C-alpha positions in Angstrom: 76.0 -57.6 -21.8 75.9 -56.2 -17.8 73.0 -55.4 -16.1 73.1 -52.9 -13.2 71.3 -50.9 -11.2 68.5 -48.5 -11.4 71.0 -46.0 -8.8 69.0 -43.2 -9.0 65.5 -45.0 -7.3 68.0 -47.0 -4.9 70.7 -43.5 -3.7 66.7 -42.1 -3.1 65.4 -44.6 -0.7 69.1 -45.1 1.3 71.5 -43.3 2.7 73.9 -45.9 4.0 76.5 -45.7 7.0 79.9 -45.6 5.8 81.5 -48.2 8.5 81.4 -51.4 10.0 80.4 -49.8 14.5 78.4 -51.7 17.3 78.1 -49.0 19.3 75.1 -48.4 22.3 72.9 -45.7 21.8 69.6 -43.9 23.3 66.4 -44.8 21.9 64.2 -42.2 20.4 62.9 -39.1 22.4 59.3 -39.7 23.7 56.4 -37.3 23.4 55.7 -36.3 27.3 53.3 -37.9 29.0 51.2 -35.5 30.7 50.9 -37.1 34.4 55.3 -37.3 34.9 58.2 -34.9 33.6 60.2 -38.5 32.9 57.9 -41.3 31.9 60.5 -44.4 31.1 60.8 -45.0 27.6 59.6 -48.5 26.3 62.5 -48.8 24.2 65.4 -47.5 26.3 68.5 -48.7 24.5 69.0 -49.6 21.2 72.3 -51.0 19.6 73.7 -49.3 16.3 74.3 -52.7 13.7 76.3 -52.1 10.5 77.0 -55.3 8.1 78.3 -55.5 4.8 79.6 -57.5 2.5 80.5 -59.0 -1.0 81.1 -61.0 -3.6 82.4 -61.9 -6.8 82.4 -64.9 -9.6 83.4 -64.4 -12.7 81.2 -61.6 -14.2 79.2 -61.7 -11.7 79.1 -59.4 -8.5 76.7 -59.5 -5.2 76.8 -56.5 -2.6 74.3 -56.7 0.8 74.4 -53.9 3.6 72.2 -53.7 6.7 72.0 -51.5 9.0 70.0 -50.1 11.3 69.0 -49.4 15.8 68.6 -52.7 17.5 66.3 -53.1 20.9 68.8 -53.4 23.5 66.8 -52.8 26.5 64.3 -52.3 28.0 60.7 -53.8 29.1 61.0 -57.5 28.1 57.8 -58.5 26.6 58.2 -55.1 24.4 61.6 -56.0 23.6 60.2 -59.7 23.2 57.6 -58.6 20.3 59.4 -56.2 18.6 62.6 -58.9 18.0 60.6 -61.7 16.7 59.0 -58.9 14.4 62.3 -57.8 12.8 63.8 -61.4 12.7 61.0 -61.9 10.9 61.9 -59.2 8.2 65.0 -59.6 8.5 65.5 -63.9 7.8 63.9 -63.5 4.1 64.9 -62.3 0.9 62.9 -59.1 0.0 62.5 -60.8 -3.6 60.7 -63.5 -2.3 59.4 -62.7 0.8 57.8 -65.9 2.5 60.8 -67.9 2.3 62.9 -68.1 5.4 67.2 -67.3 4.7 68.1 -69.3 7.8 66.6 -71.4 11.3 66.3 -68.1 14.0 67.7 -69.1 17.4 66.2 -67.2 20.6 69.4 -66.6 21.1 70.1 -64.7 17.3 67.4 -63.0 18.1 68.8 -61.7 21.9 71.1 -60.0 19.2 70.8 -57.3 16.5 74.7 -58.6 15.3 74.5 -62.1 15.5 71.6 -61.4 12.8 72.5 -59.6 10.7 74.9 -61.1 10.1 73.2 -64.6 9.6 70.9 -62.4 6.9 73.6 -61.1 5.1 75.3 -64.3 5.1 72.4 -66.2 3.6 71.8 -63.5 1.3 75.5 -64.1 -0.6 75.3 -67.8 -0.1 72.2 -66.9 -1.9 73.8 -64.9 -5.0 77.0 -67.8 -4.7 75.2 -70.4 -5.8 72.9 -68.7 -8.9 76.5 -66.8 -9.5 78.4 -70.7 -10.4 75.2 -71.4 -13.4 75.7 -67.8 -14.3 79.9 -68.0 -15.1 79.3 -71.5 -17.0 76.9 -69.7 -19.1 79.4 -66.2 -19.5 76.6 -64.5 -18.1 77.6 -61.1 -16.4 75.0 -59.5 -13.9 74.5 -57.9 -10.3 72.6 -58.9 -7.0 72.1 -56.2 -4.1 70.4 -56.3 -1.1 70.0 -53.3 1.0 67.9 -53.6 4.4 68.0 -50.6 7.0 65.1 -50.7 10.9 65.6 -47.8 12.8 62.5 -46.6 15.8 60.5 -43.6 13.9 58.2 -42.6 16.9 57.9 -43.6 20.9 55.9 -42.9 23.2 55.4 -44.5 27.0 52.7 -45.9 25.1 54.1 -47.2 21.6 56.7 -47.5 20.1 56.9 -47.4 16.5 59.7 -50.0 14.1 60.4 -49.0 10.6 61.9 -50.8 7.9 62.8 -50.7 4.3 63.9 -53.3 1.8 65.9 -52.8 -1.2 66.6 -56.1 -3.6 68.0 -56.6 -7.3 69.0 -60.1 -9.1 68.7 -58.9 -12.9 66.4 -57.5 -14.8 65.3 -53.6 -15.0 64.8 -52.0 -11.8 64.9 -54.0 -8.3 62.3 -53.9 -5.1 61.5 -52.3 -2.6 59.7 -53.5 0.0 59.0 -50.1 2.6 57.3 -51.2 6.1 56.4 -51.2 9.3 54.2 -51.8 13.3 53.5 -50.1 15.4 54.0 -52.1 18.4 52.0 -51.6 22.4 54.7 -50.9 25.2 53.2 -52.5 27.8 52.1 -56.0 26.4 54.4 -55.5 22.7 51.0 -56.3 20.3 51.4 -55.8 17.6 48.3 -53.3 16.3 46.5 -53.9 13.1 43.5 -52.6 11.4 41.4 -55.2 13.7 42.7 -54.3 16.6 43.0 -50.3 15.9 39.8 -49.4 14.1 36.0 -50.2 14.7 35.0 -52.3 11.8 31.9 -50.5 11.2 34.6 -47.5 9.9 36.4 -49.3 7.2 34.3 -47.9 4.8 34.6 -43.6 5.8 38.5 -44.4 6.7 39.3 -45.6 3.3 37.6 -42.3 1.8 39.7 -40.7 3.5 42.9 -42.6 2.6 42.1 -41.8 -1.1 41.4 -38.1 -0.3 45.2 -37.8 1.3 46.6 -40.9 -1.5 45.4 -37.2 -4.2 46.7 -34.2 -1.8 50.0 -35.5 -0.3 51.2 -38.4 -2.5 50.0 -38.0 -6.1 49.5 -34.1 -6.3 53.7 -34.3 -5.3 54.9 -35.8 -8.5 53.9 -35.3 -12.1 50.9 -36.9 -11.8 49.1 -33.8 -10.0 46.6 -33.3 -13.2 46.1 -36.5 -13.8 43.0 -38.5 -11.8 43.7 -40.1 -10.2 41.2 -43.3 -11.7 44.3 -42.7 -14.5 47.3 -43.7 -11.6 46.3 -46.4 -9.8 45.9 -50.5 -11.0 42.3 -51.0 -8.6 39.7 -48.7 -8.7 40.0 -46.3 -6.5 35.9 -46.6 -6.2 36.9 -49.4 -4.3 40.1 -49.0 -2.6 41.4 -52.1 0.1 43.5 -51.2 3.1 46.5 -51.6 3.1 48.1 -55.1 3.3 50.1 -53.4 5.7 49.0 -52.6 8.7 48.5 -48.4 10.2 51.7 -47.1 11.6 51.1 -44.8 14.5 53.5 -41.7 13.9 54.2 -38.4 15.3 51.8 -36.7 13.4 49.4 -39.0 13.3 49.1 -42.9 11.9 50.2 -43.6 8.8 49.2 -45.5 6.3 51.6 -47.5 3.4 50.7 -49.5 -0.2 53.3 -51.6 -1.3 55.2 -51.4 -5.3 52.1 -53.1 -7.3 49.7 -53.3 -4.3 47.2 -50.6 -5.7 49.8 -49.3 -8.4 52.1 -49.7 -10.7 55.9 -49.9 -10.5 56.7 -46.2 -11.1 54.0 -44.3 -9.1 56.9 -46.1 -5.8 54.8 -46.7 -2.7 52.3 -44.7 -2.0 51.2 -43.7 1.4 49.8 -40.7 3.5 49.3 -39.6 7.3 45.7 -39.1 8.3 46.0 -37.0 11.8 44.6 -38.4 15.4 41.6 -36.2 15.9 40.8 -37.3 12.6 40.9 -41.5 13.3 40.3 -41.1 17.1 36.4 -41.5 17.0 36.8 -44.2 14.4 39.5 -46.0 17.1 38.4 -49.0 19.2 38.3 -47.8 22.9 41.6 -49.3 23.7 43.6 -48.4 20.4 42.2 -44.9 21.3 43.5 -44.5 25.3 46.9 -45.5 23.4 47.0 -42.1 20.6 50.0 -39.2 21.3 
């Protein structure tokens, strides 16, 4: 019996390019600094990367698609930090986070095209090794990997990159990773909960996240009338901070929980955005100065 992919879930999350190209494009526009009409962009240019290939062994099929905007020019400490972060994201099977697919070299990090190519070939090699065993046992199966990465917010003080990965290796459904990282433009330092917020403000932040999840995320689904306690895998009274770091975005700070982190698969990826003016008093002074 052939195992198929949850196409509805996949198409809802990704919108992919139709041809393989590599061009230099301008990065996202920045919020304007009050002291200058033309502030220097931390990331001035990005390379548009697209890589796609597939593999068939007997009745088994694998497909890989990788698309994104890779930093090409800008402030060096920032470029190095963003490239290192993206390299770690790409050098991983989203179905097996933490196990590198291949050794990363400085030369590879300098080229988004090389990174994408090595990632795609490594994923197809994994599929090929599996499929040879499946073919021997007359098993038909489909694998799919779709990776997407882009800058989603940029000022002259911070840059936020988002990475989304989808993986399917058989079973009832695939797995989606929705991760982001905000970088300090001048140094490349990554923002975390520890260096962004005051420790004593954690309980207040969690309380606001809990309210925002209900208002912004679960109220927009068929679960609007269901108590939050019945929607989560954890007690909402002891809700943890997300495992992935907070992300500076246009309208505020985004908080994202991955699949299964606090809710069942059917609940998707719970997320919310809290406005800067609400969170700024809870931030450490250095982080508060980065607020647009």
